[in-house]
C-alpha positions in Angstrom: 58.3 23.5 -16.5 57.1 26.9 -15.1 57.3 27.4 -11.2 54.3 26.6 -9.0 52.0 29.8 -8.6 52.4 28.8 -4.7 53.8 26.7 -2.3 53.4 25.1 1.3 56.3 25.7 2.8 54.9 24.2 6.0 54.1 21.1 4.1 55.6 17.6 4.9 57.6 15.3 2.6 54.6 12.8 2.5 51.6 12.0 4.1 50.2 8.6 5.8 47.0 7.5 4.7 44.8 4.7 6.6 42.2 3.0 4.1 39.4 1.7 6.2 35.9 0.5 5.8 32.5 1.8 7.4 33.3 -0.8 10.6 36.3 1.0 10.8 38.9 -1.9 9.9 42.0 -1.2 8.3 42.6 -2.4 4.9 45.8 -1.0 4.4 48.0 2.2 4.8 49.8 4.1 2.0 52.0 6.6 1.6 51.3 9.8 -0.6 54.8 11.7 -1.4 55.3 15.1 -2.3 55.0 16.0 -6.1 55.5 18.5 -8.6 52.8 17.6 -11.2 53.6 18.2 -15.3 50.8 20.8 -15.1 53.2 22.8 -12.7 51.0 22.5 -9.7 52.0 20.8 -6.8 50.9 18.6 -3.8 50.9 14.6 -3.1 50.3 11.6 -5.2 50.1 7.9 -4.4 49.1 4.8 -6.2 49.1 1.0 -4.6 47.0 -1.7 -4.8 44.5 -2.7 -1.6 43.1 -5.9 -0.3 39.8 -6.2 1.1 40.6 -8.5 4.5 37.2 -9.7 4.4 37.2 -11.4 0.7 40.7 -11.1 -0.5 39.7 -9.0 -3.3 42.2 -6.4 -4.6 41.4 -2.7 -5.6 43.7 -0.6 -7.7 44.1 3.0 -5.8 45.6 6.2 -7.3 45.0 9.4 -4.9 46.2 13.0 -5.5 46.2 16.0 -3.4 46.6 19.2 -5.4 47.4 22.8 -3.7 44.7 24.9 -4.7 46.0 27.7 -6.7 49.3 26.1 -7.5 48.9 26.0 -10.7 50.8 28.4 -12.8 49.3 31.3 -14.8 49.4 30.6 -18.5 
């Protein structure tokens, strides 16, 4: 895999994200871990199931954060 064009040396190893509804009620907290993507870019990724506390219905959640400009040149 090619090296990323850049990295954020001040970036933490993970991000803690709170999922809240429009009333401010927390549905869940997820952890996005630092990741080197297969494209060569770097950032964060998390995947989890989130439950609506009012209805009990579950949602699949996938989220990625990509460092802008980290994708290697071809």
